[in-house]
BATORNU-674252 format. One record per atom (N, C-alpha, C): atom name; chain; z, y, x; residue in one letter; residue number from 1. Coordinates in pm, 1 decimal, decimal comma. Each point is the difference from the previous one (the first is absolute). Layout:
N
CA/A/Z/Y/X/A/NUM
...
END
This chain:
155
N/A/-1939,4/641,6/2658,5/M/1
CA/A/-110,0/61,3/-81,9/M/1
C/A/12,4/140,3/42,8/M/1
N/A/-90,3/77,7/3,1/R/2
CA/A/-31,9/124,5/32,7/R/2
C/A/-98,5/92,7/-102,4/R/2
N/A/28,8/91,9/-39,6/F/3
CA/A/-71,6/67,2/-100,8/F/3
C/A/-44,2/131,5/64,9/F/3
N/A/-112,5/74,3/21,3/D/4
CA/A/-38,0/94,2/52,9/D/4
C/A/-62,3/110,8/-87,7/D/4
N/A/26,6/96,6/-29,6/V/5
CA/A/-35,3/91,0/-98,3/V/5
C/A/-98,1/95,0/67,8/V/5
N/A/-127,8/8,1/-47,7/D/6
CA/A/-90,5/49,8/106,3/D/6
C/A/-79,4/137,3/-79,2/D/6
N/A/66,1/13,1/-121,2/R/7
CA/A/-88,5/113,7/-87,7/R/7
C/A/115,6/32,1/-131,1/R/7
N/A/-31,9/108,4/-49,4/T/8
CA/A/78,1/18,1/-116,6/T/8
C/A/-88,1/-19,1/-145,2/T/8
N/A/37,2/18,1/-86,5/A/9
CA/A/-41,3/-5,2/-120,8/A/9
C/A/69,1/45,7/-107,1/A/9
N/A/-76,0/56,6/-122,9/E/10
CA/A/80,4/60,9/-102,9/E/10
C/A/52,0/-97,1/-94,1/E/10
N/A/132,7/51,3/-33,6/D/11
CA/A/78,5/-92,1/-104,4/D/11
C/A/34,5/58,4/-105,2/D/11
N/A/-84,8/-24,9/-109,8/D/12
CA/A/55,6/86,0/-132,4/D/12
C/A/81,6/-100,5/-91,2/D/12
N/A/35,0/-81,9/45,6/S/13
CA/A/86,1/-99,8/-98,8/S/13
C/A/141,5/64,7/-13,9/S/13
N/A/67,3/-59,9/-82,5/S/14
CA/A/120,9/15,6/-31,6/S/14
C/A/75,0/-75,6/-95,9/S/14
N/A/148,8/-13,1/28,4/V/15
CA/A/78,6/-106,8/-61,3/V/15
C/A/70,4/65,7/-121,9/V/15
N/A/-25,9/-64,4/-105,8/P/16
CA/A/95,2/48,3/-137,1/P/16
C/A/100,5/19,8/5,9/P/16
N/A/76,8/92,9/-55,8/D/17
CA/A/161,2/-15,2/-1,6/D/17
C/A/39,3/-112,1/-49,7/D/17
N/A/-19,3/-40,3/-119,9/V/18
CA/A/10,8/-143,2/-52,3/V/18
C/A/-89,7/-113,7/21,9/V/18
N/A/35,7/-136,4/59,1/L/19
CA/A/-119,8/-67,4/41,5/L/19
C/A/-8,7/-91,8/-134,0/L/19
N/A/86,7/-37,3/-78,1/R/20
CA/A/-11,3/-104,5/-101,7/R/20
C/A/149,1/63,1/-94,5/R/20
N/A/-64,2/-3,0/-160,1/T/21
CA/A/153,7/23,4/-49,7/T/21
C/A/35,4/-162,8/-59,2/T/21
N/A/110,2/-21,0/-0,4/L/22
CA/A/35,2/-125,5/-52,1/L/22
C/A/17,1/-19,7/-136,2/L/22
N/A/2,4/-93,1/-81,7/P/23
CA/A/37,3/8,3/-117,5/P/23
C/A/146,4/12,2/-30,4/P/23
N/A/72,5/-4,0/-72,0/P/24
CA/A/137,0/4,2/-54,1/P/24
C/A/20,9/-168,0/17,1/P/24
N/A/138,1/1,4/61,9/L/25
CA/A/43,5/-150,9/-1,5/L/25
C/A/53,5/-12,8/-168,5/L/25
N/A/-27,1/-131,5/-16,6/P/26
CA/A/17,8/-37,1/-132,8/P/26
C/A/145,6/-79,9/-21,1/P/26
N/A/78,5/12,8/-97,0/E/27
CA/A/118,6/-33,3/6,7/E/27
C/A/28,0/-138,1/55,6/E/27
N/A/116,2/-19,1/71,3/P/28
CA/A/4,0/-141,3/91,3/P/28
C/A/55,2/-104,6/-145,2/P/28
N/A/-73,5/-127,7/16,4/T/29
CA/A/-3,9/-104,6/-75,8/T/29
C/A/118,2/-93,2/34,0/T/29
N/A/22,6/21,2/124,8/A/30
CA/A/136,1/-95,3/62,8/A/30
C/A/52,0/77,0/157,8/A/30
N/A/91,5/-20,7/24,3/E/31
CA/A/61,1/16,2/141,9/E/31
C/A/57,7/-123,0/56,8/E/31
N/A/-14,9/53,9/132,6/R/32
CA/A/65,4/-120,6/121,6/R/32
C/A/61,4/91,8/88,8/R/32
N/A/79,3/-111,1/51,9/T/33
CA/A/70,5/71,8/163,8/T/33
C/A/-36,0/-100,8/76,4/T/33
N/A/-44,8/35,6/124,6/V/34
CA/A/-22,5/-60,0/109,0/V/34
C/A/70,8/38,4/125,4/V/34
N/A/75,4/-84,5/70,0/V/35
CA/A/99,3/24,4/96,0/V/35
C/A/-49,9/-61,1/138,9/V/35
N/A/-62,4/66,4/106,1/L/36
CA/A/-24,3/-30,2/144,3/L/36
C/A/118,9/9,5/90,8/L/36
N/A/-2,3/-109,5/67,3/R/37
CA/A/112,7/-29,8/91,3/R/37
C/A/-53,1/-98,5/108,2/R/37
N/A/66,9/19,8/99,0/M/38
CA/A/17,4/-84,2/138,1/M/38
C/A/87,9/6,1/40,7/M/38
N/A/27,3/-92,0/106,4/D/39
CA/A/119,5/-36,5/88,6/D/39
C/A/-36,6/109,9/102,0/D/39
N/A/146,4/66,5/40,9/E/40
CA/A/15,3/84,7/77,7/E/40
C/A/74,3/-31,3/105,4/E/40
N/A/64,5/-92,7/-2,7/D/41
CA/A/107,3/-17,2/73,1/D/41
C/A/-9,7/-49,2/156,9/D/41
N/A/-99,5/-30,2/22,0/G/42
CA/A/-44,6/-44,3/148,4/G/42
C/A/-17,4/-149,2/25,5/G/42
N/A/21,7/-86,5/-138,0/R/43
CA/A/-45,5/-129,3/20,5/R/43
C/A/-122,6/-33,7/94,1/R/43
N/A/-1,1/-124,8/22,1/P/44
CA/A/-122,8/-16,8/50,3/P/44
C/A/-107,6/-42,7/-61,6/P/44
N/A/16,1/-40,1/-110,0/N/45
CA/A/-116,8/-13,8/-81,0/N/45
C/A/11,8/65,0/-173,8/N/45
N/A/-15,0/137,9/18,2/P/46
CA/A/10,7/64,6/-128,0/P/46
C/A/-79,0/-33,5/-92,7/P/46
N/A/62,3/48,8/-121,4/R/47
CA/A/-107,9/-40,4/-120,7/R/47
C/A/-4,1/128,7/-105,2/R/47
N/A/-121,0/-1,4/-57,1/A/48
CA/A/1,3/106,6/-102,0/A/48
C/A/-30,6/-13,4/-128,5/A/48
N/A/55,3/54,7/-127,2/Y/49
CA/A/-2,0/-42,9/-112,9/Y/49
C/A/-48,8/113,2/-79,9/Y/49
N/A/-61,8/-38,1/-111,0/I/50
CA/A/-16,9/62,3/-111,9/I/50
C/A/107,7/-47,5/-119,2/I/50
N/A/91,3/84,1/-53,2/D/51
CA/A/105,0/-38,2/-103,2/D/51
C/A/77,9/-136,7/62,6/D/51
N/A/21,0/4,6/118,7/G/52
CA/A/103,1/-92,7/41,2/G/52
C/A/-73,9/-128,4/12,2/G/52
N/A/-122,0/-18,8/-1,5/K/53
CA/A/-92,1/-128,1/-3,3/K/53
C/A/-107,9/6,7/124,1/K/53
N/A/-18,9/-101,6/67,9/L/54
CA/A/-88,8/-10,9/121,8/L/54
C/A/-104,5/-49,2/-94,1/L/54
N/A/-148,1/28,6/44,8/Y/55
CA/A/-109,1/-28,5/-71,5/Y/55
C/A/-9,6/-144,7/-15,2/Y/55
N/A/-45,5/-37,5/-105,8/D/56
CA/A/-37,3/-146,4/-33,4/D/56
C/A/-130,1/-10,4/-108,1/D/56
N/A/-108,3/-54,6/86,0/P/57
CA/A/-137,9/57,7/-73,4/P/57
C/A/-18,4/-88,9/-114,2/P/57
N/A/111,2/-98,1/-35,7/A/58
CA/A/-15,3/-77,2/-120,4/A/58
C/A/80,6/47,6/-119,2/A/58
N/A/78,7/119,6/33,8/R/59
CA/A/63,0/92,7/-72,5/R/59
C/A/-50,3/104,5/-81,4/R/59
N/A/26,2/17,0/-143,1/V/60
CA/A/-71,7/133,0/-48,6/V/60
C/A/131,6/85,0/-12,8/V/60
N/A/-13,6/106,3/51,0/D/61
CA/A/130,7/104,6/-2,4/D/61
C/A/-28,6/116,5/-110,6/D/61
N/A/-111,1/38,2/-65,8/A/62
CA/A/-29,6/97,4/-68,0/A/62
C/A/-113,0/-50,9/-66,0/A/62
N/A/60,2/-7,2/-174,0/R/63
CA/A/-121,9/-26,9/-66,0/R/63
C/A/-28,8/133,2/-75,7/R/63
N/A/-143,2/40,9/-13,6/I/64
CA/A/-45,2/108,3/-69,6/I/64
C/A/-105,5/-13,2/-46,6/I/64
N/A/27,3/72,4/-114,5/R/65
CA/A/-118,4/-1,7/-134,4/R/65
C/A/-130,8/82,9/45,4/R/65
N/A/-110,0/-58,7/4,7/F/66
CA/A/-104,4/69,4/1,5/F/66
C/A/-14,1/150,9/-102,6/F/66
N/A/-9,6/94,9/95,9/G/67
CA/A/-30,2/106,4/-86,1/G/67
C/A/134,5/96,6/-3,2/G/67
N/A/117,0/-75,4/41,9/A/68
CA/A/108,8/71,7/-3,9/A/68
C/A/24,6/116,3/118,2/A/68
N/A/54,8/100,5/-55,1/S/69
CA/A/35,7/86,5/115,4/S/69
C/A/181,2/6,2/41,5/S/69
N/A/-14,8/-32,9/115,1/E/70
CA/A/157,6/-42,5/29,4/E/70
C/A/71,4/129,9/110,0/E/70
N/A/99,8/19,0/-21,3/L/71
CA/A/108,9/85,6/88,9/L/71
C/A/81,8/-69,8/71,6/L/71
N/A/-56,1/-36,1/135,4/W/72
CA/A/63,5/-70,7/116,1/W/72
C/A/115,5/103,6/48,5/W/72
N/A/96,6/-30,6/33,9/T/73
CA/A/114,7/100,0/57,9/T/73
C/A/17,2/-85,8/150,8/T/73
N/A/-44,7/29,0/136,2/V/74
CA/A/-0,2/-90,9/109,3/V/74
C/A/81,0/85,0/86,6/V/74
N/A/91,3/-93,5/55,4/T/75
CA/A/101,5/69,2/117,8/T/75
C/A/-2,1/-99,8/95,4/T/75
N/A/17,6/115,0/125,7/N/76
CA/A/19,5/-47,7/126,6/N/76
C/A/148,5/-19,9/28,7/N/76
N/A/53,1/-125,3/18,4/A/77
CA/A/162,1/-45,0/-6,0/A/77
C/A/21,1/25,8/161,3/A/77
N/A/-73,0/-1,8/79,3/N/78
CA/A/36,9/18,8/135,7/N/78
C/A/66,3/123,2/54,3/N/78
N/A/46,3/1,9/116,9/T/79
CA/A/50,0/86,9/42,2/T/79
C/A/-59,6/63,0/105,6/T/79
N/A/-94,6/-85,4/60,1/K/80
CA/A/-57,7/47,0/138,8/K/80
C/A/-179,5/-20,0/-18,1/K/80
N/A/-43,8/-105,2/-48,4/A/81
CA/A/-148,4/-19,6/-52,7/A/81
C/A/-57,2/57,8/-87,4/A/81
N/A/-100,4/54,5/19,5/P/82
CA/A/-115,2/78,3/-112,9/P/82
C/A/-67,6/-146,2/-64,3/P/82
N/A/-44,3/38,7/-109,6/H/83
CA/A/-88,5/-89,3/-57,9/H/83
C/A/-120,6/68,5/-40,0/H/83
N/A/-122,5/-91,9/-26,7/N/84
CA/A/-116,9/63,8/-49,2/N/84
C/A/-21,5/-105,3/-121,1/N/84
N/A/36,1/32,5/-139,5/F/85
CA/A/-30,5/-69,0/-90,4/F/85
C/A/-142,6/9,0/-69,9/F/85
N/A/-49,5/-136,2/-13,6/H/86
CA/A/-152,6/-2,4/-29,8/H/86
C/A/-6,0/-72,1/-110,9/H/86
N/A/-77,9/21,0/-103,0/L/87
CA/A/-43,7/-70,9/-109,0/L/87
C/A/-143,4/-55,2/20,0/L/87
N/A/-49,1/-117,2/-27,7/H/88
CA/A/-102,0/-40,8/-4,7/H/88
C/A/-112,4/37,2/-108,8/H/88
N/A/-117,4/13,0/28,5/L/89
CA/A/-79,3/34,8/-143,3/L/89
C/A/30,8/94,4/-83,3/L/89
N/A/116,7/80,2/0,6/V/90
CA/A/-14,1/116,2/-103,2/V/90
C/A/54,8/118,5/65,2/V/90
N/A/-54,5/101,2/-49,9/Q/91
CA/A/76,1/139,3/91,1/Q/91
C/A/110,6/54,7/-117,4/Q/91
N/A/66,6/96,1/67,6/F/92
CA/A/129,3/48,3/-90,5/F/92
C/A/13,6/128,6/34,0/F/92
N/A/88,2/86,3/-61,4/R/93
CA/A/24,5/142,5/26,1/R/93
C/A/145,9/-3,7/23,6/R/93
N/A/39,7/69,7/89,2/I/94
CA/A/133,8/30,2/11,9/I/94
C/A/72,6/107,8/-87,9/I/94
N/A/83,0/-61,2/-62,4/R/95
CA/A/27,5/90,9/-101,2/R/95
C/A/183,5/83,6/61,3/R/95
N/A/74,2/-61,4/86,9/E/96
CA/A/88,8/56,1/59,0/E/96
C/A/62,3/-51,9/147,0/E/96
N/A/6,0/55,8/51,7/R/97
CA/A/92,2/-45,2/152,2/R/97
C/A/140,0/64,3/6,6/R/97
N/A/103,2/-79,5/2,3/N/98
CA/A/121,5/19,3/4,9/N/98
C/A/40,3/106,4/-104,7/N/98
N/A/-64,3/0,5/-104,8/G/99
CA/A/71,1/65,4/-146,9/G/99
C/A/-76,7/111,2/10,1/G/99
N/A/-105,8/47,2/97,1/A/100
CA/A/-76,8/128,0/-7,5/A/100
C/A/-142,1/-40,1/-36,5/A/100
N/A/-63,2/103,5/-42,3/T/101
CA/A/-162,4/9,6/-12,2/T/101
C/A/-79,4/-29,3/114,4/T/101
N/A/-82,5/-70,7/24,2/P/102
CA/A/-76,8/-42,4/157,4/P/102
C/A/-59,4/149,9/27,6/P/102
N/A/-21,2/-29,4/147,6/G/103
CA/A/-66,6/140,4/22,0/G/103
C/A/-180,4/-24,4/-39,8/G/103
N/A/-73,1/98,9/47,0/P/104
CA/A/-146,1/-25,2/-35,7/P/104
C/A/-63,3/-93,6/87,4/P/104
N/A/83,5/-12,8/101,9/D/105
CA/A/-103,2/-135,7/101,2/D/105
C/A/39,2/-147,1/-86,8/D/105
N/A/87,7/14,6/-84,4/E/106
CA/A/34,7/-141,6/-67,9/E/106
C/A/-78,4/43,6/-175,3/E/106
N/A/-71,4/74,8/-21,2/A/107
CA/A/-11,6/16,4/-124,9/A/107
C/A/-131,7/-70,6/-65,9/A/107
N/A/-66,6/-64,4/88,1/G/108
CA/A/-142,8/-71,9/-56,6/G/108
C/A/40,7/-139,2/12,8/G/108
N/A/-96,5/-81,4/-39,6/L/109
CA/A/3,4/-157,3/-4,1/L/109
C/A/14,2/-54,0/142,0/L/109
N/A/127,3/-128,4/-7,3/K/110
CA/A/25,0/-18,6/102,7/K/110
C/A/-12,0/-154,7/-12,0/K/110
N/A/2,0/-92,8/124,2/D/111
CA/A/29,4/-126,8/-2,2/D/111
C/A/125,6/-62,0/104,6/D/111
N/A/41,4/113,9/37,8/T/112
CA/A/93,2/-44,4/102,8/T/112
C/A/104,7/139,7/23,4/T/112
N/A/130,6/-33,2/2,5/V/113
CA/A/82,0/123,0/3,7/V/113
C/A/88,0/-26,4/123,9/V/113
N/A/63,0/79,2/98,3/R/114
CA/A/64,5/-3,0/114,4/R/114
C/A/171,9/42,0/-57,8/R/114
N/A/89,0/-97,0/10,7/L/115
CA/A/112,0/10,2/-61,9/L/115
C/A/106,7/10,4/153,5/L/115
N/A/48,9/130,6/53,1/L/116
CA/A/82,8/-16,0/90,3/L/116
C/A/137,1/-61,7/-31,2/L/116
N/A/96,4/-25,0/93,7/P/117
CA/A/141,3/-76,2/-39,1/P/117
C/A/73,7/92,6/-112,8/P/117
N/A/47,9/-72,0/-107,7/G/118
CA/A/71,8/45,4/-83,1/G/118
C/A/-85,7/80,5/-114,2/G/118
N/A/-120,7/-8,4/-3,3/E/119
CA/A/-77,3/86,3/-101,5/E/119
C/A/-32,5/-88,9/-131,4/E/119
N/A/-45,8/69,1/-91,9/T/120
CA/A/-22,8/-54,1/-133,9/T/120
C/A/-116,9/59,6/-25,6/T/120
N/A/-118,9/-48,0/-72,3/V/121
CA/A/-110,0/40,9/-38,5/V/121
C/A/-56,9/-45,4/-132,1/V/121
N/A/8,5/51,6/-91,1/K/122
CA/A/-40,3/-33,7/-157,7/K/122
C/A/-171,8/12,7/9,0/K/122
N/A/-50,0/-108,0/-16,7/L/123
CA/A/-159,6/-15,6/-9,2/L/123
C/A/-52,9/-37,6/-165,6/L/123
N/A/-106,2/24,7/-19,1/Q/124
CA/A/-53,1/-35,2/-144,1/Q/124
C/A/-158,1/-46,5/52,1/Q/124
N/A/-5,0/-140,9/-34,5/A/125
CA/A/-126,7/-67,6/4,7/A/125
C/A/-28,7/-25,9/-148,3/A/125
N/A/-131,7/-26,9/-46,7/T/126
CA/A/-78,1/-17,9/-96,0/T/126
C/A/-73,0/-173,6/29,9/T/126
N/A/40,0/-68,4/-38,2/F/127
CA/A/-75,5/-157,0/46,2/F/127
C/A/-132,2/-8,7/-95,4/F/127
N/A/-82,8/82,0/29,9/E/128
CA/A/-126,2/-30,5/-113,5/E/128
C/A/-102,0/-34,6/47,7/E/128
N/A/-0,5/-54,9/156,1/T/129
CA/A/-119,7/-12,4/67,6/T/129
C/A/-35,9/-150,2/17,2/T/129
N/A/85,1/-75,8/50,1/Y/130
CA/A/-16,9/-137,8/40,5/Y/130
C/A/124,7/-96,3/-48,3/Y/130
N/A/-27,5/-85,6/-56,7/Q/131
CA/A/98,7/-131,7/-4,2/Q/131
C/A/13,7/-105,3/62,2/Q/131
N/A/96,0/-57,4/22,1/G/132
CA/A/46,3/-124,5/99,1/G/132
C/A/121,6/49,4/67,4/G/132
N/A/10,8/-69,1/132,1/E/133
CA/A/87,6/-10,0/78,0/E/133
C/A/-24,7/72,2/114,6/E/133
N/A/108,2/132,7/53,1/Y/134
CA/A/-30,6/79,8/112,2/Y/134
C/A/132,7/21,9/44,1/Y/134
N/A/8,6/60,2/132,8/V/135
CA/A/127,4/10,2/70,6/V/135
C/A/31,2/145,6/-11,2/V/135
N/A/143,7/19,6/12,2/Y/136
CA/A/35,4/121,7/52,3/Y/136
C/A/112,4/-22,3/128,1/Y/136
N/A/-1,2/90,2/64,8/H/137
CA/A/56,4/-17,9/124,0/H/137
C/A/26,0/147,5/69,9/H/137
N/A/85,7/-21,7/110,9/C/138
CA/A/-13,6/108,2/114,3/C/138
C/A/-114,1/-26,0/75,1/C/138
N/A/-75,4/115,5/38,0/H/139
CA/A/-115,6/-2,3/79,9/H/139
C/A/7,5/-6,3/113,5/H/139
N/A/131,7/-10,1/56,7/M/140
CA/A/0,2/-1,3/137,4/M/140
C/A/-13,6/-161,7/39,4/M/140
N/A/-80,4/-34,3/76,2/L/141
CA/A/-40,0/-148,1/6,2/L/141
C/A/130,2/-84,3/37,9/L/141
N/A/90,6/49,2/96,3/D/142
CA/A/95,8/-111,2/31,2/D/142
C/A/113,3/24,6/-108,2/D/142
N/A/-9,3/78,4/-62,6/H/143
CA/A/132,0/-20,8/-134,1/H/143
C/A/-77,5/-73,7/-111,2/H/143
N/A/-116,8/-4,3/-35,2/S/144
CA/A/-67,1/-117,8/-82,6/S/144
C/A/8,2/-115,8/76,8/S/144
N/A/-5,8/-14,2/141,7/A/145
CA/A/7,7/-156,8/45,8/A/145
C/A/139,2/-39,4/11,1/A/145
N/A/86,8/99,7/-6,6/M/146
CA/A/130,3/-36,5/-11,9/M/146
C/A/63,6/-35,3/-154,8/M/146
N/A/-96,3/-19,3/-96,0/G/147
CA/A/50,3/-34,1/-116,3/G/147
C/A/-13,5/95,5/-122,3/G/147
N/A/-42,9/190,3/37,8/M/148
CA/A/5,3/53,7/-101,5/M/148
C/A/-116,6/24,4/-72,9/M/148
N/A/-6,2/-67,0/-77,3/M/149
CA/A/-115,5/-25,5/-95,4/M/149
C/A/34,3/-80,5/-125,6/M/149
N/A/-84,0/37,5/-113,1/A/150
CA/A/5,6/-66,2/-143,5/A/150
C/A/-99,8/-1,8/-55,2/A/150
N/A/-23,2/-52,5/-107,7/T/151
CA/A/-101,5/-68,5/-79,5/T/151
C/A/1,0/71,2/-146,3/T/151
N/A/-115,1/80,1/-44,5/M/152
CA/A/-1,0/54,3/-105,7/M/152
C/A/-106,7/-60,1/-90,3/M/152
N/A/24,5/-63,0/-132,1/K/153
CA/A/-103,1/-77,0/-74,4/K/153
C/A/-41,7/111,3/-117,0/K/153
N/A/-156,4/37,4/-6,1/I/154
CA/A/-24,5/66,4/-99,4/I/154
C/A/-75,0/-58,2/-84,9/I/154
N/A/45,7/-21,2/-135,6/T/155
CA/A/-61,5/-70,2/-99,3/T/155
C/A/-23,1/92,1/-133,3/T/155
END
Protein backbone atom coordinates (compact mmCIF):
# COMPACT_ATOMS: atom_id res chain seq x y z
CA UNK A 1 0.00 0.00 0.00
CA UNK A 2 1.29 3.45 -0.83
CA UNK A 3 0.04 6.88 0.21
CA UNK A 4 0.87 9.88 -1.96
CA UNK A 5 0.43 13.24 -0.23
CA UNK A 6 -0.19 15.71 -3.03
CA UNK A 7 -1.44 18.78 -1.16
CA UNK A 8 -1.28 20.51 2.22
CA UNK A 9 -4.17 21.38 4.51
CA UNK A 10 -4.54 23.51 7.60
CA UNK A 11 -4.69 21.59 10.88
CA UNK A 12 -6.06 23.47 13.88
CA UNK A 13 -6.61 20.34 16.00
CA UNK A 14 -4.97 19.82 19.37
CA UNK A 15 -4.51 17.02 21.84
CA UNK A 16 -5.45 17.82 25.45
CA UNK A 17 -2.85 17.32 28.18
CA UNK A 18 -5.15 14.83 29.94
CA UNK A 19 -7.23 12.56 27.75
CA UNK A 20 -9.48 11.22 30.51
CA UNK A 21 -9.54 11.50 34.26
CA UNK A 22 -10.02 8.10 35.85
CA UNK A 23 -12.07 7.80 39.01
CA UNK A 24 -10.26 6.86 42.22
CA UNK A 25 -9.91 3.14 42.84
CA UNK A 26 -12.27 1.72 45.47
CA UNK A 27 -10.93 -0.20 48.44
CA UNK A 28 -10.29 -3.79 47.34
CA UNK A 29 -12.85 -6.26 48.65
CA UNK A 30 -10.56 -9.27 48.11
CA UNK A 31 -6.97 -10.11 47.21
CA UNK A 32 -5.58 -12.92 45.06
CA UNK A 33 -2.15 -14.17 44.09
CA UNK A 34 -1.47 -15.58 40.63
CA UNK A 35 1.84 -17.22 39.66
CA UNK A 36 2.69 -17.79 36.01
CA UNK A 37 5.34 -20.40 35.26
CA UNK A 38 6.38 -22.62 32.39
CA UNK A 39 8.98 -25.36 32.02
CA UNK A 40 12.31 -23.89 30.91
CA UNK A 41 14.57 -26.92 31.27
CA UNK A 42 14.63 -27.94 27.59
CA UNK A 43 12.28 -30.94 27.90
CA UNK A 44 10.66 -31.98 24.60
CA UNK A 45 7.07 -31.19 25.63
CA UNK A 46 7.18 -28.26 28.05
CA UNK A 47 4.07 -27.27 30.00
CA UNK A 48 2.85 -23.94 31.32
CA UNK A 49 0.99 -23.34 34.57
CA UNK A 50 -1.07 -20.87 36.55
CA UNK A 51 -0.63 -21.44 40.27
CA UNK A 52 1.08 -24.76 39.52
CA UNK A 53 -1.92 -26.13 37.58
CA UNK A 54 -2.46 -26.94 33.92
CA UNK A 55 -5.67 -25.61 32.42
CA UNK A 56 -8.75 -27.74 32.98
CA UNK A 57 -11.93 -26.32 31.40
CA UNK A 58 -14.04 -28.25 33.92
CA UNK A 59 -12.38 -26.52 36.91
CA UNK A 60 -13.19 -23.07 38.32
CA UNK A 61 -10.00 -21.55 39.72
CA UNK A 62 -11.35 -18.25 41.05
CA UNK A 63 -14.86 -17.50 42.34
CA UNK A 64 -15.55 -13.78 42.25
CA UNK A 65 -18.53 -11.90 43.64
CA UNK A 66 -20.22 -9.69 41.05
CA UNK A 67 -19.40 -6.08 41.93
CA UNK A 68 -16.22 -7.00 43.80
CA UNK A 69 -13.09 -4.91 43.30
CA UNK A 70 -10.12 -7.24 43.70
CA UNK A 71 -6.41 -6.67 44.02
CA UNK A 72 -4.45 -9.35 42.15
CA UNK A 73 -0.72 -9.86 42.65
CA UNK A 74 0.57 -11.52 39.47
CA UNK A 75 4.12 -12.90 39.35
CA UNK A 76 6.16 -14.28 36.47
CA UNK A 77 8.17 -17.05 38.16
CA UNK A 78 10.25 -17.75 35.06
CA UNK A 79 13.89 -16.78 34.60
CA UNK A 80 13.84 -16.61 30.77
CA UNK A 81 10.30 -16.33 29.40
CA UNK A 82 8.12 -13.20 29.52
CA UNK A 83 4.35 -13.52 29.91
CA UNK A 84 1.44 -11.25 28.93
CA UNK A 85 -1.27 -11.67 31.57
CA UNK A 86 -4.81 -11.12 30.24
CA UNK A 87 -8.22 -11.06 31.96
CA UNK A 88 -11.25 -11.66 29.77
CA UNK A 89 -14.16 -9.20 29.86
CA UNK A 90 -12.82 -6.92 32.59
CA UNK A 91 -10.44 -4.00 32.57
CA UNK A 92 -7.99 -3.30 35.35
CA UNK A 93 -5.55 -0.69 36.54
CA UNK A 94 -1.96 -1.40 37.43
CA UNK A 95 -1.23 -0.28 40.98
CA UNK A 96 2.38 -1.46 41.30
CA UNK A 97 5.14 -2.95 39.20
CA UNK A 98 7.90 -4.58 41.25
CA UNK A 99 6.87 -2.53 44.29
CA UNK A 100 6.99 0.82 42.47
CA UNK A 101 4.27 3.11 41.11
CA UNK A 102 3.71 2.37 37.42
CA UNK A 103 4.81 4.85 34.79
CA UNK A 104 2.42 7.00 32.74
CA UNK A 105 2.27 4.34 30.01
CA UNK A 106 0.59 2.00 32.51
CA UNK A 107 -1.71 4.54 34.17
CA UNK A 108 -4.87 3.84 32.17
CA UNK A 109 -7.32 0.98 31.88
CA UNK A 110 -5.80 -2.31 30.69
CA UNK A 111 -6.85 -5.86 29.92
CA UNK A 112 -3.32 -7.20 29.38
CA UNK A 113 -0.06 -6.53 31.20
CA UNK A 114 3.44 -7.68 30.22
CA UNK A 115 5.59 -9.32 32.88
CA UNK A 116 9.26 -9.88 32.18
CA UNK A 117 11.00 -12.79 33.95
CA UNK A 118 10.88 -12.36 37.72
CA UNK A 119 8.49 -9.39 37.65
CA UNK A 120 5.46 -8.90 39.90
CA UNK A 121 2.54 -6.61 39.11
CA UNK A 122 -0.34 -5.64 41.38
CA UNK A 123 -3.51 -4.88 39.47
CA UNK A 124 -7.00 -3.97 40.55
CA UNK A 125 -10.12 -5.03 38.67
CA UNK A 126 -13.77 -4.32 39.46
CA UNK A 127 -16.02 -7.13 38.26
CA UNK A 128 -19.23 -5.20 37.68
CA UNK A 129 -19.98 -5.68 33.99
CA UNK A 130 -20.35 -9.38 33.20
CA UNK A 131 -21.37 -12.52 35.07
CA UNK A 132 -20.44 -16.04 34.09
CA UNK A 133 -17.30 -18.08 33.49
CA UNK A 134 -14.35 -16.48 31.71
CA UNK A 135 -10.68 -17.29 31.39
CA UNK A 136 -7.54 -15.50 32.43
CA UNK A 137 -4.29 -16.57 30.84
CA UNK A 138 -0.99 -15.70 29.26
CA UNK A 139 -1.82 -13.88 26.04
CA UNK A 140 1.12 -15.53 24.27
CA UNK A 141 -0.74 -18.18 22.29
CA UNK A 142 1.84 -20.93 22.70
CA UNK A 143 1.91 -20.41 26.49
CA UNK A 144 -1.90 -20.70 26.69
CA UNK A 145 -1.81 -23.79 24.49
CA UNK A 146 0.75 -25.32 26.87
CA UNK A 147 -1.72 -24.97 29.76
CA UNK A 148 -1.22 -21.44 31.13
CA UNK A 149 -4.90 -20.63 31.46
CA UNK A 150 -7.46 -20.66 34.28
CA UNK A 151 -11.19 -20.03 34.74
CA UNK A 152 -12.86 -17.39 36.89
CA UNK A 153 -16.55 -17.50 37.73
CA UNK A 154 -18.26 -14.21 38.46
CA UNK A 155 -21.62 -14.54 40.27
